[in-house]
Structures are given as structure tokens and as C-alpha cells.
Phi, psi and omega in degrees: 000319180296320180295321179296317179297317180297319180296317179297318180299317180294321178296318179296316181294320180294324178293318179296316182296324182294336182262003181256126183282147171288160183304315183292326175296317180297322179298315180299315180300323185276323191246001178302322182296325178294318181297321180289321177300318179292325177299318180294323183278321191240000177063036173255127183307131179299326180298319180293311181301315182292320178295320177296317178299316178302314183291311185295326185261356185062042181073031178089004186262354184291157178297320180299320181288318186282321182266325184251001183054024181263108186263356185232013176060032181281126181277170188299311186060173187288332187269002183273126180242003181276194181291155183222166173213154178266137181206144180273120178232260175288337180210162180291151172056038176283154184269125179237151180288146177240136182242158177280337185209143179303330179300323178295324179295319178296318179295317182294325176298318178297315179295323179301318181283323186278343185253003180247129190298330183286354174255003186301322183294339179300326187278003171267353182276159174296128185294342180259006178263080185295331179294318179294321179295316180298316178294319180296321178298316180295316180296327181282354176090020181298325181220154181271341181297121182297340180263011187306312182298314182293328178293315178299313181299321179299317179292319180300317183281327179295318184257007180055041182294340178299340178295332179286344176287346182252015180238184178224175187294337179279337185246000187299322181293329175291326177294321177297316180297322177297322181286326181233079186302330182292350176295347178299338179267000179267106186297324180295315180295315182295332177295331177290328180284327184233064184300328182294321179291323180296324180290320182297326181295332181250085185286324182240140178296142180259128180257127179252123180267128178249117182298137181274128178243110184305330185264349188297316182292316181298319179294320179296314180299320180298322180287315183290320186266012179302123185267125175286151174289161181301322180295319179298317181297313182292326180287347181267007180300133179249142176284131180249163178253118184285144177302338179276084174064025174072022179303141179278130179210167175227161173245124184289120184276339180211154177306135180202184179256156177296329179299320180300315180294320179299314180293319183296318185256009175056045177234139183294149178300322183298322179292317179297320177299315182292311184297327184255006178049049184272145177256352181220155177265010176261130180249147183241158181307135179077004173296144175261125181235124179271142181259013175204169182296138180285172182270168178275341180233160175271186179252005177216148189299312185219168180207140177267121182297139178267160181301130177090351180282144171247177186292330177293320177303315183290321178299319179289322181299322186251005176067041181243142176297135186299317181296326177292323180294317177300315183296317180301327185258010177053045181244151177280152178301130181093345179291137183258143177281153175272157179300129180088355180295137179280119181256127181273131186247344181239298179270167179279143180301131179297148176288145179293000000 
């Protein structure tokens, strides 16, 4: 009897699993139409845009995609005036663009490629040659991963994303349905294909009354806005792994003293001062503090200094010893970089 029950359970579970989409499939179903719309406007292959979105967001699961609606990992840059968020990518606390809607992210991605001169050669390529586009993006410096082009091509071929290069915005949902036939049982998806029928089914607007509770909002606010004490916040600090060879570091959540961090992590103040090249024992919110000696090189070749940054800021951002950073860039100790200055993080700056 137990074996029969187990067999039935497995059959039920396998049937359920067969009808459940993988994360990347769900991403394609939801965002293919945006990629095709951008292809029509900017002549960027929909297969390339969709593959980049899949890769950058981990199938829509990344923090940038979920919290910032940023599907292509586009950083703030000097010309961005919209909302922003901090996120660890090549370095901790980097500035990334935040959008109100994923469609804006797709549009901004198109503008990013079409308005920058180092991507200009891409638009001389055949729009249906996704392999050439993937290779061209890597050559133009879109990503540092040496396998970036092959990863994009792999996703395009695995999910047959090249089929979207042969469709248009009016027919893209039919292309999605052809790719995923079981969507015929998804009422929400089918309503997008037949909006007129969906409207006819609902002849009269439905009004839903929600009872008003005078205390509900106040109670919710009290719960949401409950302020932790400074000690609670500081005690919740987590050790992070830096992109530069996994160096251990923390981000200071509230102003505090170096002594507090030293006691918490059982490391002497003198070592923390030395490792982080600190001139004061007072730490401020969002400071990056390493719990071990930094490296002599960065994890990416170069970086453009942002307005207001000094060399210590950059050294902390990329986990590089400050004296090594000055030497690589042929700068005197204390000298400040100008906004937009190219800072060398691995090799030494070439002589003029």
C-alpha cells in the first residue's frame, strides 16, 4: 500500500513539475515583447537583448532586477539624473540606475548601445547575425568576462531566441505561444492575445469594497517604521566577500568607532588602521572596511573616477593597497583624481 501511495505521489509531482516553467522560461515569456519592440525601434537583435537580460538578471532573480527594475546592470555614469541604488558588482557599493518599470530598462539599454561611439560598429552588422553581435559586444568592452560572447550565444541557441529576430511587435506573443504551447491554458497570457474577448467577458465594472479600519494603517506604519537601536544595527553587520579575490570586508551601517569593529571581529585596531589606511578611528555610514590586508592589484583593468572621489575611496572600492594605486597611476601621495580620469587598477599607467 505504501509503495502504491509513493508511486501515485511521484506521478502527481512529475505532472506538476512538467507544467511549471523554469525561471529563464518565465523571463522569456514575460520580456520577449520588450526585446522585439526595441529591435523595431533601434535595430538591435531581439535575441541579443533577451539573452543579455537573461544573463544579467539570472532569469529575473537578481537584486538589481527585482528592486531596481534594472535588467542590464547599467551603472549610473555621469549623465544619469534618475533614481539610484547601491549594489556590489566589480566593487562594493557601486551606483546603479533604478527604473520605475522594466520597459524603461529595456529602452535605456537600447539608448546605451546606440549613443556610445564604441558600439557604433555593431550597427554595421547583419541584424540577424546574433553570433557577430555577441562577439562585437565583447570586443567593444561591454563585459569583462572573456566567455561573454559564447555565453550569450549559448543562451540564444538553447532557448531558440533567434526566432524572435524574425517576428514583430504585433506577432511576438504568438511566437512565444509557439515556443511554449502549454501557455494556451494560461488565462492571463491568452488575454494578452485576445484583449477584445477579455473585455467582452467583463461587461460591467466590478467594485470591491474594502472595510476601513482606523487603526490598521497606524499599526502597519508602526511595524514598518520601527527603528532599531544603533547597537542592534551594528550587531547585524555581516562579513562580505569582495569581488577582488574574495577579500573579507564589511560595510559600516551607522557611524561608529574603529574600536567597536575591532572588538566585534576580534581584530586589533592597529591592524584595521593599517589594512584600511585610515587616518581616524571614527567610521562613517557606508564606509568600506577590510578585515584583512588588501591586494596589490584590482579585479578589473581600469576605472573612471567619479566626481568627489579620492584615491582612498577608489582603493577601498576595489580592494587595492593605496600606495600601490598611487604608484600604478604615477600620482603623488595625496593627489586627487579628476572626475572621469581613467584609473589603472592592474597595470601601470603608460607614460605620455
